[in-house]
N, C-alpha and C positions, 0 to 999 in steps of 0.2 A: 336397567341392572348396573350398568356401570355409569349411569350419567353423576352420581353424587361424586364417585370418585374422578370423572373429568374434570366437573365444577372445581374439586379441591385441588387437581395439579394445576389448571388456570388461574386459581387463586393463589397456591405458593410460587407460580411463574411470575405472574404479576409482582407479588411480594419483592421477589429478587431481584427484578429487571432494575431499578434504580442502581443497586450496588454492580450486577454486570455491567450497566453501561461506564460509572462509574469506575470501572476495574480496566474496561478497555480504554478511556480514555487516560488513563494512567500509565497504562501498558504503551500506547502511542506515544504518551510526552516522554516518557522515559527511553523508549526508543530511537526516538528524536534526539533527545540529548547525547545519548551515545554515540550514535551517527555523527553530528558535528563534532563532539568531539573526536573522532575519531579522525576524521578530515583534518582537521585543525593539528593533530599531532604528525599526518603523513605530510603538512605544508612544512612544519618545521622540521621534518627529517629531509625534505626534498632539498630545503634550503642547507643544511646541514651537509647532506652528501654532494651538492654543486660547488661546496667551499671544498671538500678532500680531493674532488673529481681536480679542480685548480691547484689545490697544493699538491698535485699528481703529477702534473701537466707543468709545473713550474720547478721539479723535478726535489720537492722540499722532501717529497715520503716516497717508498718504491712503490709498485702494483699491486704487491701480496699485500702491503701496510692498508693501503687503500681498500683492498677488496674485502679485507676484513673487517676494516672501520665500516663501510657502505652495508656490509650484511648487519653488522650490528645496529645500525641506524634505521632501519627498513622495517617498518610499524606493521605487525604481523595482523592477519585478515583474522585470525583464531584465539580468542581467548578464553580460557579453561578454568576451572575453579571447580572445588571439590560438590560445588549443588548440580554442576552440568556445564556445559560449554555456550560462547555466543560465538555466533559466525559472521563476519560483514560481509557482504557479497555485491555486485553490481548486478542490478536487474533493468531490461529494457522496458518502458512504459511508455505513453502518450499523454500528451496535454493540446487539449482543443486552441487554437490559435483564434480561428474565425470559422465559426460553426458555418456561415450563408456558404462556405468555399466547399463543404462535405459534401459527396456526391448523396442522392437521395438513398441509396442501395443500402447505405450504412444507418438509416433511420430504422427504427422499429415502431411498430403504431401501436398503443396501449390499446387492444381490442376492448377490455374490461371495461377501462372509464371512458371510452369512447360511443360505448354500446350507455352506460350510465346517465352520459350525458343526453343521448338522443332520444333514446325510450323514456327513460327515468324523468329526464329531468327537462327535456321536451325543448330542448337546445338544437338550434339550426346551426349545423357544424358545413361548410362548402365541401364538397365532394363526396357526400354520405347522404343517403337515402334510408329510409325504413323499408324493410321488405318484408314478406309473410312468405314463411318456408313450413313444407309438412315434413314432420315428423314422425316417429315411433317412439313408444311409450311401455315400460313395462312396469 
């Protein structure tokens, strides 16, 4: 009874999939550009802050003036507009440098692909054998 609806839903999702993919790529590109711009602004601010600190050490400006100037130069990690807000944050992530050095405990076997290759595809995979198991079926 719902086969026609499910097929329609599948067709609609397939129709919009290219647009969703394009949208995700665009969001990623915009995000990368914003992050790069923010990093550049932070570097510029760091250089200007260093100059202010040097002028303070030389006695050309007071500590209060330097403090005020430094606060005005610091780059804000949150940008607010009438449409919403954008926050820059630092997260921890990893990159694989040498896969051969990673302990085996961190690898997960893709059992679906392995079964398909060995049972359906007839492929011989070292360390894998075909066994027969008795199960129940309702």
